[in-house]
C-alpha positions, 0 to 999 in steps of 0.5 A: 499499499502506497503511504499517505500523503498529505499536502500544506499550503503557505499562504499566509503572507501579506504580499508587501510588494502586491500593494493590495489590501487583498491577500497575495495569493487571492489575486487571480492568475488567467481569471483564476485566484493562483491559490486554486491553480496550486490546490487544483495541483494539488488534488492531482495527488490525491491527498490523504488531507490539505492543510492551508497555512494562512494569516494576514485577512485569513478570514477572506481566505477561508471565504474564498475558498469555502467551497472547497470541501475538507480543507482546513486552515491554520493560522500562523500569528505572527508570521515568523518564517516558513519553518515557523509556517509549517511548525503551526501545523503540527497539531493536525499532522503530528500522528500523521504517517507518510509524505508531507508535500509542502507547497507555496500558494503564490507559485501556481505554474508547477505541473502535475507532471512535477509533483509526480516526479517529487513524490515518486523520487522521495518514495524511491530513495526514502528521503527525508527531504526531497527539494524541487529545484531549478537552474536559471539565468537569473537568480537573484531573490531565489534561495541558491543550492549549495552542493557537495559533488551531486548531493545536496549540502544546503541552501542559503538564502540570498540576503545571507548569500556570499559572493561566491554563493551568489553565482550559484544559478540553481535556486530553491523553488520552496517546494519539498517533500519531506517524511512524516515520522519525526519531522517536527521534533527537526524542524523545531531545531532550526534557529533564526541566525539570519538577517531576516530573524526568521526561521528558515525551512530550508536549513532543514536541509543542512540538519537532515545532511549533518544527521547522515540522512538522505536528502533529494533534488527534483530539478525541473527542466522549464524554470517557469514551472516555480516562479513565485509571485511578488509583485504586479509585475510577476503577476502579470508575467505568470499570468501571460505564461498561463495564457500562452498555455492555454492558446497553444493547447486550443490552436493544437486542437483544432481552434484558430486564434487569429491573434494569440496575443490579444486573445485573453482565454482562462484556463477552463474554458472550452472550445470546439475545434475550428471555431475562429476566434478573432483579436481582442476577445476575452473568454472567461470563467467556465465559457463553453463553446461549441465547434465551428463558431466564429467569435468576432473582435472585441467580444466578452464572454463570461461563464456561458454555453454557445452552441454549435455554430454560433456567431458572436459579432463585435463588441458583445458582452455577454455573463451567464448565458446560453446560446443554441446552436445557429444562432447569431448575436450583436453586434453590441449586444449585451446578454446577461443573467439567464439570458437564453438563445434558441437555436437558429434565433437572432439577436442584433444591435443594441439589444439588452436580454436578462433571465429571458428566454429567446425562441428557437428561430425567434429575431429581436434585431435593433434597440429592444430591452427584454427583461424577465421574458419568456418568448416562443418560437419564430417571434418578431421583436420590433426595433425599440421594444421594451419588456417592462419588467419592474413594478417598483417592487417585484419583477414580473414575466412578460409572455410571448408565444410562437409566432407572435409580431411584436412592432416597433417602439412597443412597450409591453408592461408585466405581468402580460401575455401575448398569445400565439400568432398574435400582433402588436401595432407599432408603438403599442402600450400593452397592459392587457393579455392579447388573445392568439391571432389578434391585433393590438393597438393602442396609439390613436388615429393620425390627425394632421393639422393643416396649417399648423406651422403658418399659424405659429408664425414660422416660415422656411426662413425661421428658426434654425434656416441657414439663410 
């Protein structure tokens, strides 16, 4: 039977260089809080327990992760270094057995493959500790890995490093595997004899080596995996890397991105083959896009499902909606909060939909607001139509049944029903239900008042004349 795996994630720091009131690990990397990336990687190990060490604004972090079952939190206060942070987990892990995998909440690019390699190396060598390292061109800001031949001898933090140590290009990632048998007893031997007067977890490596215990390393081939985020510049850089990886994955699967540099696709977005995405498009959250769709420039889509062969024209904003196959939306349309567009339906210029179903084959092409409405199949919504859904206290529903025709500049005062195949004349205000097949009008007969301009003393050379 394989030993148990216990994951600890360090997430207590404020992240002073972020200059933010928000905990650093809640800042988003490609649309997702960076700690969510770390938690998803950790979950791939099927750990027996997952513990997060929190500190600054701990309540915000715990609230943000409330929908993840089974997480355990410990508070590090005051924050006296990484070894001190690990020691805070002792009440939860003192009797645990197996391996402890220590991750950093601000290192979101670590791959599942590297974690698997870390666990496998640690177990195969029966190591007391295994460290993930990388060789980089610019090691500034990182602890240096000091070796004795091929073996790791210790880790020196940059602020404590001498000139010779600073030339070392192999760095510590802050990712470890530890044997749990006497881990906390050894951690207590760490002293705060350093420039920061903190208890450094890397000191554990030298202690183990002095005891003659096995210490191993896993060196990543791609140093990007262990990039930490300490400021907004690094946040943007890591987000760029995540998006590049996502875009490459999509293009390899048959999606056309006309300009990947200006296409922003969140990690959990899915896009079908033969879909074309034009420049300056943002696809966010858990958006699902079918095959052979076309998303034009300036579009932003969040948490929305698109069927196959859907066209979204320029500069639409779509959030929390569903659009069925062969439908068309835009340009300049706004779909939000449970808007549903049926198959082959069309939503046009400057149309807003909220909590509305637009049935198959129906059209709302110009300058309309459809809120809290149920629209059947093959309905025509004329330009300037408004469903007046709010009575000052509650939202009410407008129902428009199959085949109805709503003339331009009409207002439908909810709750109201326009029955099957009924017509609403242009400029009509509907306050009562319209029976099937009926024509509803509310405007009076047009009157033309002859000679009105002359009687008012106006002439062709009056106000506004250029002569």
